N, CA, C and O atoms as a Tripos MOL2 file, in Angstrom:
@<TRIPOS>MOLECULE
protein
  296   295    74     0     0
PROTEIN
NO_CHARGES

@<TRIPOS>ATOM
      1 N         -11.2850  142.9530   23.5280 N.3       1 MET1
      2 CA        -10.9500  142.9830   24.9400 C.3       1 MET1
      3 C         -12.0880  143.6830   25.6880 C.2       1 MET1
      4 O         -12.5580  144.7390   25.2660 O.2       1 MET1
      5 N         -12.5230  143.0940   26.7880 N.am      2 THR2
      6 CA        -13.6160  143.6710   27.5680 C.3       2 THR2
      7 C         -13.1170  144.8580   28.3860 C.2       2 THR2
      8 O         -11.9130  145.0390   28.5670 O.2       2 THR2
      9 N         -14.0440  145.6510   28.8690 N.am      3 LYS3
     10 CA        -13.6980  146.8120   29.6910 C.3       3 LYS3
     11 C         -12.9520  146.3840   30.9480 C.2       3 LYS3
     12 O         -11.9850  147.0390   31.3390 O.2       3 LYS3
     13 N         -13.3760  145.3090   31.5840 N.am      4 SER4
     14 CA        -12.7050  144.8520   32.8110 C.3       4 SER4
     15 C         -11.2900  144.3490   32.5280 C.2       4 SER4
     16 O         -10.4070  144.4820   33.3750 O.2       4 SER4
     17 N         -11.0670  143.7740   31.3490 N.am      5 GLU5
     18 CA         -9.7140  143.3430   30.9780 C.3       5 GLU5
     19 C          -8.8050  144.5580   30.7670 C.2       5 GLU5
     20 O          -7.6350  144.5350   31.1500 O.2       5 GLU5
     21 N          -9.3470  145.6150   30.1590 N.am      6 LYS6
     22 CA         -8.5680  146.8450   29.9680 C.3       6 LYS6
     23 C          -8.2130  147.4660   31.3090 C.2       6 LYS6
     24 O          -7.0780  147.8900   31.5230 O.2       6 LYS6
     25 N          -9.1880  147.5170   32.2110 N.am      7 ILE7
     26 CA         -8.9350  148.0830   33.5370 C.3       7 ILE7
     27 C          -7.8470  147.2920   34.2440 C.2       7 ILE7
     28 O          -6.9540  147.8730   34.8620 O.2       7 ILE7
     29 N          -7.9170  145.9770   34.1570 N.am      8 LYS8
     30 CA         -6.9060  145.1240   34.7920 C.3       8 LYS8
     31 C          -5.5130  145.4210   34.2230 C.2       8 LYS8
     32 O          -4.5370  145.4710   34.9720 O.2       8 LYS8
     33 N          -5.4170  145.6170   32.9050 N.am      9 LYS9
     34 CA         -4.1250  145.9140   32.2800 C.3       9 LYS9
     35 C          -3.5790  147.2550   32.7530 C.2       9 LYS9
     36 O          -2.3810  147.3870   33.0050 O.2       9 LYS9
     37 N          -4.4650  148.2630   32.8750 N.am     10 TRP10
     38 CA         -4.0150  149.5650   33.3620 C.3      10 TRP10
     39 C          -3.5580  149.4680   34.8160 C.2      10 TRP10
     40 O          -2.5670  150.0970   35.1890 O.2      10 TRP10
     41 N          -4.2570  148.6970   35.6390 N.am     11 VAL11
     42 CA         -3.8500  148.5040   37.0320 C.3      11 VAL11
     43 C          -2.4660  147.8580   37.0850 C.2      11 VAL11
     44 O          -1.6360  148.2390   37.9110 O.2      11 VAL11
     45 N          -2.2150  146.8870   36.2140 N.am     12 GLU12
     46 CA         -0.8960  146.2470   36.1540 C.3      12 GLU12
     47 C           0.1900  147.2610   35.7980 C.2      12 GLU12
     48 O           1.3000  147.1920   36.3270 O.2      12 GLU12
     49 N          -0.1260  148.2050   34.9000 N.am     13 VAL13
     50 CA          0.8190  149.2620   34.5370 C.3      13 VAL13
     51 C           1.1780  150.0940   35.7740 C.2      13 VAL13
     52 O           2.3500  150.3690   36.0290 O.2      13 VAL13
     53 N           0.1570  150.4870   36.5340 N.am     14 VAL14
     54 CA          0.3860  151.2940   37.7370 C.3      14 VAL14
     55 C           1.2710  150.5370   38.7180 C.2      14 VAL14
     56 O           2.2180  151.1030   39.2650 O.2      14 VAL14
     57 N           0.9730  149.2780   38.9410 N.am     15 ILE15
     58 CA          1.7610  148.4610   39.8720 C.3      15 ILE15
     59 C           3.2150  148.3570   39.4030 C.2      15 ILE15
     60 O           4.1390  148.4360   40.2130 O.2      15 ILE15
     61 N           3.4150  148.1790   38.0900 N.am     16 GLN16
     62 CA          4.7700  148.0740   37.5380 C.3      16 GLN16
     63 C           5.5980  149.3160   37.7960 C.2      16 GLN16
     64 O           6.8160  149.2270   37.9480 O.2      16 GLN16
     65 N           4.9560  150.4750   37.8500 N.am     17 THR17
     66 CA          5.7050  151.7210   37.9770 C.3      17 THR17
     67 C           5.7450  152.2710   39.4000 C.2      17 THR17
     68 O           6.2640  153.3640   39.6240 O.2      17 THR17
     69 N           5.2080  151.5340   40.3520 N.am     18 GLU18
     70 CA          5.2000  152.0290   41.7350 C.3      18 GLU18
     71 C           6.6050  152.3030   42.2480 C.2      18 GLU18
     72 O           6.8280  153.3070   42.9240 O.2      18 GLU18
     73 N           7.5450  151.4370   41.9420 N.am     19 LYS19
     74 CA          8.9110  151.6110   42.4490 C.3      19 LYS19
     75 C           9.8830  152.0670   41.3800 C.2      19 LYS19
     76 O          10.9850  152.5120   41.7020 O.2      19 LYS19
     77 N           9.4990  151.9670   40.1100 N.am     20 ASN20
     78 CA         10.3930  152.3640   39.0260 C.3      20 ASN20
     79 C           9.5950  153.0380   37.9180 C.2      20 ASN20
     80 O           9.0280  152.3770   37.0480 O.2      20 ASN20
     81 N           9.5640  154.3680   37.9690 N.am     21 SER21
     82 CA          8.7990  155.0990   36.9600 C.3      21 SER21
     83 C           9.5210  155.1500   35.6220 C.2      21 SER21
     84 O           8.9790  155.6760   34.6500 O.2      21 SER21
     85 N          10.7370  154.6120   35.5570 N.am     22 ASN22
     86 CA         11.4960  154.5670   34.3090 C.3      22 ASN22
     87 C          11.2570  153.2770   33.5360 C.2      22 ASN22
     88 O          11.9420  153.0000   32.5510 O.2      22 ASN22
     89 N          10.2940  152.4970   33.9790 N.am     23 SER23
     90 CA          9.9840  151.2400   33.3020 C.3      23 SER23
     91 C           9.5460  151.4960   31.8590 C.2      23 SER23
     92 O           8.8520  152.4740   31.5810 O.2      23 SER23
     93 N           9.9530  150.6150   30.9450 N.am     24 SER24
     94 CA          9.4960  150.6820   29.5550 C.3      24 SER24
     95 C           8.2890  149.7630   29.4390 C.2      24 SER24
     96 O           8.4000  148.5450   29.5840 O.2      24 SER24
     97 N           7.1240  150.3720   29.1730 N.am     25 ILE25
     98 CA          5.8760  149.6180   29.2010 C.3      25 ILE25
     99 C           5.1180  149.8160   27.8960 C.2      25 ILE25
    100 O           4.9640  150.9370   27.4130 O.2      25 ILE25
    101 N           4.6480  148.7070   27.3360 N.am     26 ILE26
    102 CA          3.8380  148.7390   26.1260 C.3      26 ILE26
    103 C           2.4150  149.1670   26.4940 C.2      26 ILE26
    104 O           1.8880  148.7650   27.5310 O.2      26 ILE26
    105 N           1.8090  149.9720   25.6480 N.am     27 CYS27
    106 CA          0.4540  150.4700   25.8760 C.3      27 CYS27
    107 C          -0.5450  149.3160   25.9770 C.2      27 CYS27
    108 O          -0.5810  148.4510   25.1010 O.2      27 CYS27
    109 N          -1.3550  149.2980   27.0350 N.am     28 PRO28
    110 CA         -2.3550  148.2370   27.1700 C.3      28 PRO28
    111 C          -3.5460  148.4070   26.2220 C.2      28 PRO28
    112 O          -4.3600  147.4930   26.0910 O.2      28 PRO28
    113 N          -3.6570  149.5500   25.5670 N.am     29 GLU29
    114 CA         -4.7730  149.7870   24.6390 C.3      29 GLU29
    115 C          -4.4360  149.2930   23.2280 C.2      29 GLU29
    116 O          -5.1450  148.4490   22.6800 O.2      29 GLU29
    117 N          -3.3440  149.8250   22.6360 N.am     30 CYS30
    118 CA         -3.0100  149.4590   21.2480 C.3      30 CYS30
    119 C          -1.9860  148.3270   21.1740 C.2      30 CYS30
    120 O          -1.8270  147.6940   20.1300 O.2      30 CYS30
    121 N          -1.2940  148.0760   22.2840 N.am     31 GLU31
    122 CA         -0.2700  147.0280   22.3800 C.3      31 GLU31
    123 C           0.8520  147.2110   21.3620 C.2      31 GLU31
    124 O           1.5040  146.2430   20.9710 O.2      31 GLU31
    125 N           1.0760  148.4630   20.9320 N.am     32 VAL32
    126 CA          2.1410  148.7810   19.9900 C.3      32 VAL32
    127 C           3.0580  149.8590   20.5680 C.2      32 VAL32
    128 O           4.2750  149.6890   20.6300 O.2      32 VAL32
    129 N           2.4520  150.9680   20.9890 N.am     33 GLY33
    130 CA          3.2210  152.1050   21.4850 C.3      33 GLY33
    131 C           3.7660  151.8750   22.8770 C.2      33 GLY33
    132 O           3.3730  150.9450   23.5820 O.2      33 GLY33
    133 N           4.6930  152.7600   23.2540 N.am     34 LYS34
    134 CA          5.2390  152.7400   24.6110 C.3      34 LYS34
    135 C           4.6250  153.8810   25.3940 C.2      34 LYS34
    136 O           4.3140  154.9400   24.8490 O.2      34 LYS34
    137 N           4.4560  153.6410   26.6910 N.am     35 LEU35
    138 CA          3.8530  154.6610   27.5370 C.3      35 LEU35
    139 C           4.8940  155.6770   27.9910 C.2      35 LEU35
    140 O           5.9820  155.3230   28.4470 O.2      35 LEU35
    141 N           4.5330  156.9370   27.8530 N.am     36 ILE36
    142 CA          5.3190  158.0280   28.4210 C.3      36 ILE36
    143 C           4.7570  158.2450   29.8160 C.2      36 ILE36
    144 O           3.5420  158.3350   29.9910 O.2      36 ILE36
    145 N           5.6330  158.3300   30.8100 N.am     37 ILE37
    146 CA          5.1890  158.4710   32.1960 C.3      37 ILE37
    147 C           5.6060  159.8460   32.7050 C.2      37 ILE37
    148 O           6.7820  160.2080   32.6640 O.2      37 ILE37
    149 N           4.6210  160.6080   33.1870 N.am     38 LYS38
    150 CA          4.8840  161.9480   33.7000 C.3      38 LYS38
    151 C           4.2460  162.0790   35.0750 C.2      38 LYS38
    152 O           3.0740  161.7570   35.2650 O.2      38 LYS38
    153 N           5.0380  162.5570   36.0290 N.am     39 ASP39
    154 CA          4.5230  162.7950   37.3740 C.3      39 ASP39
    155 C           4.2240  164.2770   37.5450 C.2      39 ASP39
    156 O           4.9970  165.1360   37.1200 O.2      39 ASP39
    157 N           3.0950  164.5590   38.1690 N.am     40 GLU40
    158 CA          2.7010  165.9400   38.4220 C.3      40 GLU40
    159 C           2.4160  166.0980   39.9130 C.2      40 GLU40
    160 O           1.6440  165.3400   40.5010 O.2      40 GLU40
    161 N           3.0510  167.0870   40.5000 N.am     41 ILE41
    162 CA          2.8610  167.3550   41.9210 C.3      41 ILE41
    163 C           1.4400  167.8720   42.1420 C.2      41 ILE41
    164 O           0.9340  168.6840   41.3680 O.2      41 ILE41
    165 N           0.8190  167.3950   43.1920 N.am     42 ILE42
    166 CA         -0.5070  167.8670   43.5690 C.3      42 ILE42
    167 C          -0.2920  169.0010   44.5690 C.2      42 ILE42
    168 O           0.1760  168.7860   45.6860 O.2      42 ILE42
    169 N          -0.6400  170.1950   44.1470 N.am     43 GLU43
    170 CA         -0.4100  171.3800   44.9630 C.3      43 GLU43
    171 C          -1.0780  171.2360   46.3260 C.2      43 GLU43
    172 O          -2.2620  170.9160   46.4270 O.2      43 GLU43
    173 N          -0.2950  171.4790   47.3650 N.am     44 GLY44
    174 CA         -0.8210  171.4240   48.7210 C.3      44 GLY44
    175 C          -0.8790  170.0310   49.3210 C.2      44 GLY44
    176 O          -1.3480  169.8570   50.4460 O.2      44 GLY44
    177 N          -0.4050  169.0370   48.5800 N.am     45 HIS45
    178 CA         -0.4250  167.6680   49.1190 C.3      45 HIS45
    179 C           1.0060  167.1650   49.2260 C.2      45 HIS45
    180 O           1.6700  166.9690   48.2080 O.2      45 HIS45
    181 N           1.4870  166.9570   50.4420 N.am     46 PRO46
    182 CA          2.9060  166.6390   50.6390 C.3      46 PRO46
    183 C           3.3510  165.2200   50.2460 C.2      46 PRO46
    184 O           4.5460  164.9910   50.0560 O.2      46 PRO46
    185 N           2.4300  164.2810   50.1240 N.am     47 VAL47
    186 CA          2.8720  162.9040   49.8840 C.3      47 VAL47
    187 C           2.2440  162.2160   48.6760 C.2      47 VAL47
    188 O           2.4660  161.0240   48.4650 O.2      47 VAL47
    189 N           1.4710  162.9410   47.8880 N.am     48 LYS48
    190 CA          0.8180  162.3190   46.7340 C.3      48 LYS48
    191 C           1.1740  163.0570   45.4440 C.2      48 LYS48
    192 O           1.4390  164.2590   45.4470 O.2      48 LYS48
    193 N           1.1720  162.3030   44.3410 N.am     49 ILE49
    194 CA          1.3770  162.8560   43.0070 C.3      49 ILE49
    195 C           0.3510  162.2290   42.0690 C.2      49 ILE49
    196 O          -0.1970  161.1640   42.3540 O.2      49 ILE49
    197 N           0.0970  162.9010   40.9500 N.am     50 ASP50
    198 CA         -0.6570  162.2900   39.8650 C.3      50 ASP50
    199 C           0.3560  161.7480   38.8730 C.2      50 ASP50
    200 O           1.2370  162.4870   38.4340 O.2      50 ASP50
    201 N           0.2540  160.4890   38.5110 N.am     51 ARG51
    202 CA          1.1490  159.8790   37.5200 C.3      51 ARG51
    203 C           0.3320  159.6470   36.2500 C.2      51 ARG51
    204 O          -0.6480  158.9020   36.2440 O.2      51 ARG51
    205 N           0.7670  160.3070   35.1780 N.am     52 TYR52
    206 CA          0.1000  160.1940   33.8830 C.3      52 TYR52
    207 C           0.8190  159.1660   33.0200 C.2      52 TYR52
    208 O           2.0480  159.1050   33.0060 O.2      52 TYR52
    209 N           0.0530  158.3700   32.3080 N.am     53 PHE53
    210 CA          0.5510  157.3590   31.3790 C.3      53 PHE53
    211 C          -0.0360  157.6940   30.0130 C.2      53 PHE53
    212 O          -1.2540  157.6560   29.8340 O.2      53 PHE53
    213 N           0.8260  158.0230   29.0440 N.am     54 ILE54
    214 CA          0.3640  158.4700   27.7300 C.3      54 ILE54
    215 C           1.0400  157.6320   26.6540 C.2      54 ILE54
    216 O           2.2660  157.5210   26.6300 O.2      54 ILE54
    217 N           0.2480  157.0430   25.7640 N.am     55 CYS55
    218 CA          0.7970  156.2050   24.6940 C.3      55 CYS55
    219 C           1.3890  157.0900   23.5980 C.2      55 CYS55
    220 O           0.7520  158.0410   23.1460 O.2      55 CYS55
    221 N           2.6180  156.7670   23.1720 N.am     56 ASP56
    222 CA          3.2680  157.5350   22.1090 C.3      56 ASP56
    223 C           2.7900  157.1180   20.7190 C.2      56 ASP56
    224 O           3.2200  157.6880   19.7160 O.2      56 ASP56
    225 N           1.9050  156.1300   20.6580 N.am     57 ASN57
    226 CA          1.3860  155.6580   19.3740 C.3      57 ASN57
    227 C          -0.0840  156.0500   19.1780 C.2      57 ASN57
    228 O          -0.4180  156.7520   18.2240 O.2      57 ASN57
    229 N          -0.9520  155.5980   20.0750 N.am     58 CYS58
    230 CA         -2.3980  155.8180   19.8850 C.3      58 CYS58
    231 C          -2.9270  157.0300   20.6460 C.2      58 CYS58
    232 O          -4.0440  157.4800   20.3890 O.2      58 CYS58
    233 N          -2.1430  157.5590   21.5750 N.am     59 GLY59
    234 CA         -2.5650  158.7380   22.3200 C.3      59 GLY59
    235 C          -3.4640  158.4650   23.5140 C.2      59 GLY59
    236 O          -3.8310  159.3930   24.2350 O.2      59 GLY59
    237 N          -3.8230  157.2130   23.7320 N.am     60 LYS60
    238 CA         -4.6440  156.8870   24.9080 C.3      60 LYS60
    239 C          -3.8490  157.2220   26.1600 C.2      60 LYS60
    240 O          -2.6220  157.1240   26.1690 O.2      60 LYS60
    241 N          -4.5510  157.6160   27.2190 N.am     61 TRP61
    242 CA         -3.8690  157.9660   28.4530 C.3      61 TRP61
    243 C          -4.7140  157.5840   29.6600 C.2      61 TRP61
    244 O          -5.9100  157.3090   29.5590 O.2      61 TRP61
    245 N          -4.0460  157.5780   30.7940 N.am     62 ASN62
    246 CA         -4.6960  157.3040   32.0640 C.3      62 ASN62
    247 C          -3.8970  158.0130   33.1350 C.2      62 ASN62
    248 O          -2.7600  158.4190   32.8950 O.2      62 ASN62
    249 N          -4.4700  158.1650   34.3040 N.am     63 VAL63
    250 CA         -3.7860  158.8170   35.4190 C.3      63 VAL63
    251 C          -4.0780  158.0430   36.6920 C.2      63 VAL63
    252 O          -5.1660  157.4950   36.8710 O.2      63 VAL63
    253 N          -3.0780  158.0080   37.5810 N.am     64 ALA64
    254 CA         -3.2440  157.3200   38.8600 C.3      64 ALA64
    255 C          -2.6990  158.1950   39.9780 C.2      64 ALA64
    256 O          -1.6740  158.8570   39.8120 O.2      64 ALA64
    257 N          -3.3710  158.1970   41.0950 N.am     65 LEU65
    258 CA         -2.9030  158.8770   42.2980 C.3      65 LEU65
    259 C          -1.8630  157.9660   42.9450 C.2      65 LEU65
    260 O          -2.1410  156.8090   43.2580 O.2      65 LEU65
    261 N          -0.6530  158.5100   43.1400 N.am     66 MET66
    262 CA          0.4450  157.7010   43.6780 C.3      66 MET66
    263 C           1.0490  158.3720   44.8970 C.2      66 MET66
    264 O           0.9340  159.5870   45.0630 O.2      66 MET66
    265 N           1.6890  157.5920   45.7470 N.am     67 SER67
    266 CA          2.4760  158.1340   46.8310 C.3      67 SER67
    267 C           3.8350  158.5260   46.3010 C.2      67 SER67
    268 O           4.4050  157.8380   45.4540 O.2      67 SER67
    269 N           4.3620  159.6520   46.8090 N.am     68 LYS68
    270 CA          5.7170  160.0310   46.4350 C.3      68 LYS68
    271 C           6.6770  159.0000   46.9950 C.2      68 LYS68
    272 O           6.4650  158.4730   48.0870 O.2      68 LYS68
    273 N           7.7250  158.7140   46.2530 N.am     69 ILE69
    274 CA          8.7460  157.7840   46.7130 C.3      69 ILE69
    275 C           9.8100  158.5850   47.4390 C.2      69 ILE69
    276 O          10.3920  159.5110   46.8730 O.2      69 ILE69
    277 N          10.0650  158.2310   48.6870 N.am     70 VAL70
    278 CA         11.0510  158.9400   49.4820 C.3      70 VAL70
    279 C          12.4340  158.3770   49.1680 C.2      70 VAL70
    280 O          12.6740  157.1750   49.2790 O.2      70 VAL70
    281 N          13.3450  159.2820   48.7710 N.am     71 LYS71
    282 CA         14.7080  158.8730   48.4330 C.3      71 LYS71
    283 C          15.6850  159.5350   49.4000 C.2      71 LYS71
    284 O          15.5050  160.6960   49.7680 O.2      71 LYS71
    285 N          16.7040  158.8110   49.8050 N.am     72 ASP72
    286 CA         17.7910  159.3200   50.6370 C.3      72 ASP72
    287 C          17.2830  159.9930   51.9090 C.2      72 ASP72
    288 O          17.8950  160.9430   52.3970 O.2      72 ASP72
    289 N          16.1790  159.5100   52.4380 N.am     73 GLY73
    290 CA         15.6820  160.0260   53.6930 C.3      73 GLY73
    291 C          15.0180  161.3790   53.5950 C.2      73 GLY73
    292 O          14.6620  161.9490   54.6260 O.2      73 GLY73
    293 N          14.8330  161.9250   52.3950 N.am     74 ASN74
    294 CA         14.1950  163.2510   52.2310 C.3      74 ASN74
    295 C          12.7250  163.1170   51.9540 C.2      74 ASN74
    296 O          12.0340  164.1230   51.7900 O.2      74 ASN74
@<TRIPOS>BOND
     1     1     2 1
     2     2     3 1
     3     3     4 2
     4     3     5 am
     5     5     6 1
     6     6     7 1
     7     7     8 2
     8     7     9 am
     9     9    10 1
    10    10    11 1
    11    11    12 2
    12    11    13 am
    13    13    14 1
    14    14    15 1
    15    15    16 2
    16    15    17 am
    17    17    18 1
    18    18    19 1
    19    19    20 2
    20    19    21 am
    21    21    22 1
    22    22    23 1
    23    23    24 2
    24    23    25 am
    25    25    26 1
    26    26    27 1
    27    27    28 2
    28    27    29 am
    29    29    30 1
    30    30    31 1
    31    31    32 2
    32    31    33 am
    33    33    34 1
    34    34    35 1
    35    35    36 2
    36    35    37 am
    37    37    38 1
    38    38    39 1
    39    39    40 2
    40    39    41 am
    41    41    42 1
    42    42    43 1
    43    43    44 2
    44    43    45 am
    45    45    46 1
    46    46    47 1
    47    47    48 2
    48    47    49 am
    49    49    50 1
    50    50    51 1
    51    51    52 2
    52    51    53 am
    53    53    54 1
    54    54    55 1
    55    55    56 2
    56    55    57 am
    57    57    58 1
    58    58    59 1
    59    59    60 2
    60    59    61 am
    61    61    62 1
    62    62    63 1
    63    63    64 2
    64    63    65 am
    65    65    66 1
    66    66    67 1
    67    67    68 2
    68    67    69 am
    69    69    70 1
    70    70    71 1
    71    71    72 2
    72    71    73 am
    73    73    74 1
    74    74    75 1
    75    75    76 2
    76    75    77 am
    77    77    78 1
    78    78    79 1
    79    79    80 2
    80    79    81 am
    81    81    82 1
    82    82    83 1
    83    83    84 2
    84    83    85 am
    85    85    86 1
    86    86    87 1
    87    87    88 2
    88    87    89 am
    89    89    90 1
    90    90    91 1
    91    91    92 2
    92    91    93 am
    93    93    94 1
    94    94    95 1
    95    95    96 2
    96    95    97 am
    97    97    98 1
    98    98    99 1
    99    99   100 2
   100    99   101 am
   101   101   102 1
   102   102   103 1
   103   103   104 2
   104   103   105 am
   105   105   106 1
   106   106   107 1
   107   107   108 2
   108   107   109 am
   109   109   110 1
   110   110   111 1
   111   111   112 2
   112   111   113 am
   113   113   114 1
   114   114   115 1
   115   115   116 2
   116   115   117 am
   117   117   118 1
   118   118   119 1
   119   119   120 2
   120   119   121 am
   121   121   122 1
   122   122   123 1
   123   123   124 2
   124   123   125 am
   125   125   126 1
   126   126   127 1
   127   127   128 2
   128   127   129 am
   129   129   130 1
   130   130   131 1
   131   131   132 2
   132   131   133 am
   133   133   134 1
   134   134   135 1
   135   135   136 2
   136   135   137 am
   137   137   138 1
   138   138   139 1
   139   139   140 2
   140   139   141 am
   141   141   142 1
   142   142   143 1
   143   143   144 2
   144   143   145 am
   145   145   146 1
   146   146   147 1
   147   147   148 2
   148   147   149 am
   149   149   150 1
   150   150   151 1
   151   151   152 2
   152   151   153 am
   153   153   154 1
   154   154   155 1
   155   155   156 2
   156   155   157 am
   157   157   158 1
   158   158   159 1
   159   159   160 2
   160   159   161 am
   161   161   162 1
   162   162   163 1
   163   163   164 2
   164   163   165 am
   165   165   166 1
   166   166   167 1
   167   167   168 2
   168   167   169 am
   169   169   170 1
   170   170   171 1
   171   171   172 2
   172   171   173 am
   173   173   174 1
   174   174   175 1
   175   175   176 2
   176   175   177 am
   177   177   178 1
   178   178   179 1
   179   179   180 2
   180   179   181 am
   181   181   182 1
   182   182   183 1
   183   183   184 2
   184   183   185 am
   185   185   186 1
   186   186   187 1
   187   187   188 2
   188   187   189 am
   189   189   190 1
   190   190   191 1
   191   191   192 2
   192   191   193 am
   193   193   194 1
   194   194   195 1
   195   195   196 2
   196   195   197 am
   197   197   198 1
   198   198   199 1
   199   199   200 2
   200   199   201 am
   201   201   202 1
   202   202   203 1
   203   203   204 2
   204   203   205 am
   205   205   206 1
   206   206   207 1
   207   207   208 2
   208   207   209 am
   209   209   210 1
   210   210   211 1
   211   211   212 2
   212   211   213 am
   213   213   214 1
   214   214   215 1
   215   215   216 2
   216   215   217 am
   217   217   218 1
   218   218   219 1
   219   219   220 2
   220   219   221 am
   221   221   222 1
   222   222   223 1
   223   223   224 2
   224   223   225 am
   225   225   226 1
   226   226   227 1
   227   227   228 2
   228   227   229 am
   229   229   230 1
   230   230   231 1
   231   231   232 2
   232   231   233 am
   233   233   234 1
   234   234   235 1
   235   235   236 2
   236   235   237 am
   237   237   238 1
   238   238   239 1
   239   239   240 2
   240   239   241 am
   241   241   242 1
   242   242   243 1
   243   243   244 2
   244   243   245 am
   245   245   246 1
   246   246   247 1
   247   247   248 2
   248   247   249 am
   249   249   250 1
   250   250   251 1
   251   251   252 2
   252   251   253 am
   253   253   254 1
   254   254   255 1
   255   255   256 2
   256   255   257 am
   257   257   258 1
   258   258   259 1
   259   259   260 2
   260   259   261 am
   261   261   262 1
   262   262   263 1
   263   263   264 2
   264   263   265 am
   265   265   266 1
   266   266   267 1
   267   267   268 2
   268   267   269 am
   269   269   270 1
   270   270   271 1
   271   271   272 2
   272   271   273 am
   273   273   274 1
   274   274   275 1
   275   275   276 2
   276   275   277 am
   277   277   278 1
   278   278   279 1
   279   279   280 2
   280   279   281 am
   281   281   282 1
   282   282   283 1
   283   283   284 2
   284   283   285 am
   285   285   286 1
   286   286   287 1
   287   287   288 2
   288   287   289 am
   289   289   290 1
   290   290   291 1
   291   291   292 2
   292   291   293 am
   293   293   294 1
   294   294   295 1
   295   295   296 2
@<TRIPOS>SUBSTRUCTURE
     1 MET1         2 RESIDUE 1 A MET
     2 THR2         6 RESIDUE 1 A THR
     3 LYS3        10 RESIDUE 1 A LYS
     4 SER4        14 RESIDUE 1 A SER
     5 GLU5        18 RESIDUE 1 A GLU
     6 LYS6        22 RESIDUE 1 A LYS
     7 ILE7        26 RESIDUE 1 A ILE
     8 LYS8        30 RESIDUE 1 A LYS
     9 LYS9        34 RESIDUE 1 A LYS
    10 TRP10       38 RESIDUE 1 A TRP
    11 VAL11       42 RESIDUE 1 A VAL
    12 GLU12       46 RESIDUE 1 A GLU
    13 VAL13       50 RESIDUE 1 A VAL
    14 VAL14       54 RESIDUE 1 A VAL
    15 ILE15       58 RESIDUE 1 A ILE
    16 GLN16       62 RESIDUE 1 A GLN
    17 THR17       66 RESIDUE 1 A THR
    18 GLU18       70 RESIDUE 1 A GLU
    19 LYS19       74 RESIDUE 1 A LYS
    20 ASN20       78 RESIDUE 1 A ASN
    21 SER21       82 RESIDUE 1 A SER
    22 ASN22       86 RESIDUE 1 A ASN
    23 SER23       90 RESIDUE 1 A SER
    24 SER24       94 RESIDUE 1 A SER
    25 ILE25       98 RESIDUE 1 A ILE
    26 ILE26      102 RESIDUE 1 A ILE
    27 CYS27      106 RESIDUE 1 A CYS
    28 PRO28      110 RESIDUE 1 A PRO
    29 GLU29      114 RESIDUE 1 A GLU
    30 CYS30      118 RESIDUE 1 A CYS
    31 GLU31      122 RESIDUE 1 A GLU
    32 VAL32      126 RESIDUE 1 A VAL
    33 GLY33      130 RESIDUE 1 A GLY
    34 LYS34      134 RESIDUE 1 A LYS
    35 LEU35      138 RESIDUE 1 A LEU
    36 ILE36      142 RESIDUE 1 A ILE
    37 ILE37      146 RESIDUE 1 A ILE
    38 LYS38      150 RESIDUE 1 A LYS
    39 ASP39      154 RESIDUE 1 A ASP
    40 GLU40      158 RESIDUE 1 A GLU
    41 ILE41      162 RESIDUE 1 A ILE
    42 ILE42      166 RESIDUE 1 A ILE
    43 GLU43      170 RESIDUE 1 A GLU
    44 GLY44      174 RESIDUE 1 A GLY
    45 HIS45      178 RESIDUE 1 A HIS
    46 PRO46      182 RESIDUE 1 A PRO
    47 VAL47      186 RESIDUE 1 A VAL
    48 LYS48      190 RESIDUE 1 A LYS
    49 ILE49      194 RESIDUE 1 A ILE
    50 ASP50      198 RESIDUE 1 A ASP
    51 ARG51      202 RESIDUE 1 A ARG
    52 TYR52      206 RESIDUE 1 A TYR
    53 PHE53      210 RESIDUE 1 A PHE
    54 ILE54      214 RESIDUE 1 A ILE
    55 CYS55      218 RESIDUE 1 A CYS
    56 ASP56      222 RESIDUE 1 A ASP
    57 ASN57      226 RESIDUE 1 A ASN
    58 CYS58      230 RESIDUE 1 A CYS
    59 GLY59      234 RESIDUE 1 A GLY
    60 LYS60      238 RESIDUE 1 A LYS
    61 TRP61      242 RESIDUE 1 A TRP
    62 ASN62      246 RESIDUE 1 A ASN
    63 VAL63      250 RESIDUE 1 A VAL
    64 ALA64      254 RESIDUE 1 A ALA
    65 LEU65      258 RESIDUE 1 A LEU
    66 MET66      262 RESIDUE 1 A MET
    67 SER67      266 RESIDUE 1 A SER
    68 LYS68      270 RESIDUE 1 A LYS
    69 ILE69      274 RESIDUE 1 A ILE
    70 VAL70      278 RESIDUE 1 A VAL
    71 LYS71      282 RESIDUE 1 A LYS
    72 ASP72      286 RESIDUE 1 A ASP
    73 GLY73      290 RESIDUE 1 A GLY
    74 ASN74      294 RESIDUE 1 A ASN
């Protein structure tokens, strides 16, 4: 798999989790493990989070800057 194909797969992962971070997603690197998704608050930033994607099989990971999802008007 080329580098651009890997990048495209990771972008697809980010898009899949924009509205549902509980999605069950297969790792785009090893295509065996499932991704663990962890959100981390960015200190001092009211509307952005870092979303980490970590494979439970191969350990590969990536991070994306995401907008917080507003729930129940809060």
